[in-house]
N, C-alpha and C positions, 0 to 999 in steps of 0.2 A: 575854893579854887580847884579846878580839875587837876588830877595827878595821873602819874603812871603807877598802877598797882601791880606788884610782882607777886604772883601766887606760886608758892613753893612749899617744900617740906624739909629742905636741907640748907641751912644757912651757909654752910661751907661752899655751896655752889652759886651763891648770889653775891658774894663779896666783890668779885671783879666787876660784875655788872653795876653794882651800886657805886663803885669808885668811878666808873665811866659816866654814869648819870650825874654824879657830883661834878665831875670835870666839865660837863656840858651845861651845868647849871639847871638841870631839869628836875622838877618836883616829882617825888615818888614816895610810895609807902610800901613798907615791907608787910606782906600779907602771908603769914605762916599758917599752913593748913595741915599741920600734924594732927590737930583736932579742932573742933569748933562747932558753930551752929549757923543755920541759914534761916532767917526770918522771911518766909515767903510773903508776908503781908507788907513788908517794908520795900522801899525803893533803893536800889544801889546808888552809891555816890556817882558823880560825873567823873569821867576820865577814861583812860585806856587800861585794859586789864590783860596782862601778859602771863599766860599759864606756862609754867615750867615744872610741872609735877612729873616725877620720874617713875618708870615701870619698876625700878629697883627700890622704891620707897619702903617696902616691907623688910628689906635687909637692914634698915636703920631704925626699926621699931615702929614705923609709921604704916602699919598694915592697911588702914582704911583711908589713907590720904587720897588715893584716886577716886574712891567712892564719894568722899566729902567734896572733892574738887568737881566731880561730875554734877553734884547738886548745885554748887556755886555757879558753875558755868551755865547750867540750864536757867538759873535765876537771872544771871547777867544777860544772857541772850534773849530771854523773854522780854526784858526791859529795853532791848535794842542797844545795849552798850557795845562799844568797840572792844572786841575780844581778839587777842592775838593767840593763835593756837587754841581754838575753842574745843567744843565737845567732840567733833569728829577727829581732831588731832589727838585728843586724849584716848579715844577709842582705838586708834591705831597704835598709840604708844604702848598700851597694855596688852596688845594681841598681835603676835607675829603672824598668826593665821590671816588676820585681816590685812596686815601689811602685804603679805605675799600675793594674796588674791587681787589687791588693788594695784600692785606693781605689774602683775601679769595682764591685768585689764588694759594697761597703758603700754603694752609691748615691751616690758622689762623682764628679762629672763631671771628666774629664781631657781635655786636648787630643788631637785625633787624632794618633796616633803610629805610625811604622813603624821597626822595628829592622833594621839592615843590617850585614853584615860583608863587607868587601872594597870597594874603590873602585868597581868596576863595579856592584856591588849597590846602593851608595849612590846612584849616578846613576839606576839603574833605579827605585829606590824613589821618587826625586824626581818621577817622572812622575805619581804620584798627587796631587801638589800643584800640577800645572801650572795656570797662570793665577792663582795667588795667592801671597802671601808665605809663607815658611816658615822655620823655623830648624833648625839642626843642633845637637846637643849630645852629650856623652858619656854613655853608660849609667852608668859609674862616674866620678864627677867630684867634686862639692862646690864651693861658692862660685860656681857658675855658670860654671865653667871649660869652655872649648871651645864656648861658645855663639856661633853665627854666624847672622846674619840674611841671607836671600837673597830677592830679588824675582823671580828667574827661574832656570830650570834651567841656562841658559848661564853665569850667574854662579857657580853651584855647580860646574859643570864646570871653570871656570877655577881655582877655589879647590882642588878636589880634585887637579887636575893640577899644582899649584904646590908650591914648597918650603914655603909657609906652611901647608899642610895639617897639621893636628894629629891624629895617630892616637890613638884612645882607648887607655887602658892595658889594657882587657880586649878590645879589638878591636871593640866594639859601638858603632856610631854610631846615634843616634836622629834621625829627621827628624820634624818636628812642626809642626802649624799654628801660625802666628804670631798670637798673641792681642794685639790692640792695646788698650792701656789709654788711656782718654781723658785721664787726668791723669798718665801716665807713672809709675805706681806699682804696687807689689804689696803684699800684706798677709801678714804672717807671724804665725801664731797659736802662742803658746808654751804648752806643757803640762808640768806637773811632777806626778809621782805619778798620771798619767793625768787630771789635772784642769786645766782652762783657767786660765791665770794672767793673760795679757794678749795683746792684738794690737798689732803695731807696723806702721805704714805705712813703706814703704821707697821712696824716690825712685829710679827706675831711669833717669832721663834721661841719666846719664853713662856707662851701660854695664851689663853683666850680672853682673860679679863683685861679689857683694853679701854678703860675709862681714861680719857685724855685730860681730865681736870687736874689742876695742880693740887687741889685739896682733896684728892681721891682718898677715901677712907683708909686709914692705916691698917685696919684689919684685913684689907684685901691684899694678901701676901704677894700675889702675882701681878698686881696692878702696876704697870710700868710708869705711871705718871709721877711727877714730882722729881726728887733728886735722882740723878743717874750716875752710874759709875763712870769714871773717866776712861779715856782711851777707846771706848766702844762707840760705834755709830749711834746717833740719837734714835730713840724708838719712834719719835714723831718728827717728820720732816715735810714741810710744805713743798709741793711740786710746783715749780714756777711755770707759769703760762700753760696750765693744763687745759686741754681742749679735747672734747670727745662728743660725738653725736648723742650719747646716752644722757648728757646733761639736759637736753631738750625734753627727753622723756621724763626725767626726774622733775623738771619744772612743771610739766603737765600733771604729774601725779600730785604734786603739792597744791597747785592751783585748784584742781578738782576736788580736793579734800579740805580746803580752807586752812592749809598749813603755811604759815609765814616763815617760820624758823625751824630748821632741821639739819641734821647731818645724816647723809645716806651712804651706806657702806657697800662696796662691792669687792669681789675677789676675782682674779683672772687666773684661769687654769693653764696647764702646759701647752694647750692648743691655742691660747689667746682668747678663749671665750670668757665673756664677762658674766658673772652671777651676782645679782644683788640680793642681800640677805638681811638688811636692817634699815629701818627708818627710825631715827632717834629724834623725837620732837623736843627733848630736853637736852639739847646739844651743849657740849662744853668745848673749851679750846685749850690747847697746851701753850703756855707762855714762852717756853724755850723755843719751840718751833716758830712761833709768831715773831719773836724778837729777831731770830735769825733771818726771817724772810721780810720783816718790816710790814707785815699784814696783821690786822687785829680784829678778830671776830666780835669781841664784846664792844669795841668802839663802834663798829658798823651796826651792831644791834642797838646800842644806845641812841645812835643817830636816827635809826629807823623808828624807834619808839617815840623819839622827839617829834618826828614828822607826823606820826600817827596822832600824837596828842594835839599838835597844832591843827590838824585836819578835823579832829573830833570837836575842838573848840569852835572852829568856824561853823561846823554843822549845827552845833548847839545854839550859837548866836542866830543862825538862819531860822532855826525852828521857833525861836521866841519873837521873831519879827511879826 
């Protein structure tokens, strides 16, 4: 029987999805890709294959999960299987450089960014930001890992020359204009099946590591997901009836890159200008925010996967007639 296959490297991020698939009575299989093999002489099983490999897999000890997944996706696509968030989605997931260029191609403004490899080149690139605040980040990261704010080149020099310097897993450091939000927030727009589901406001006042998953790793000291202190405003809040022309640009970016499921993040500066800085194809949802708004991303995702499984089944029947 054809199934939904969920390709991932972190069981903590699939639990909610599996509960929704169970709720809808949909057949599925957990396909863990922390390690494995791909037999190129074999045919894949029938079904729908949903890729949710994360750019931050290396932070959980799964350094080569994206590379293994790339091989699996190439195999699946060669055999014409239905793949949700396929090879191109993975390519964008692990490269913010690719994300920014793709966003700009479709009329979406991104922060001024320079990519550098090597400590000397990082310092050389910083000269382009002289006289203003800037941030560094990793080209392949996830959760805002590696983000550092600098007000001067001297501060960057001290950081790069210290033991605290965090080398990116792919060697590529990004230097980028610091965009100041007047209310210390960013907005994350969630899409399922290429369609807009909701936007969530995220409070960034406590730091940059902003994984919305309830099961966000406990080692991530500044990750605000999960339990929150009382009396303070929630860090994640769904914006009711969010509308903006940029959503059409986002939908175009996703459609042109074969991305079905994603969270796209933007920040608005003091002049009201929108800057988009992240496409997360391994998107997660915050249960507290969803319960308060009565909107559920994983439920929408499970329904979408069910529709895709039904469509794939009809196509398979048609091919055998």
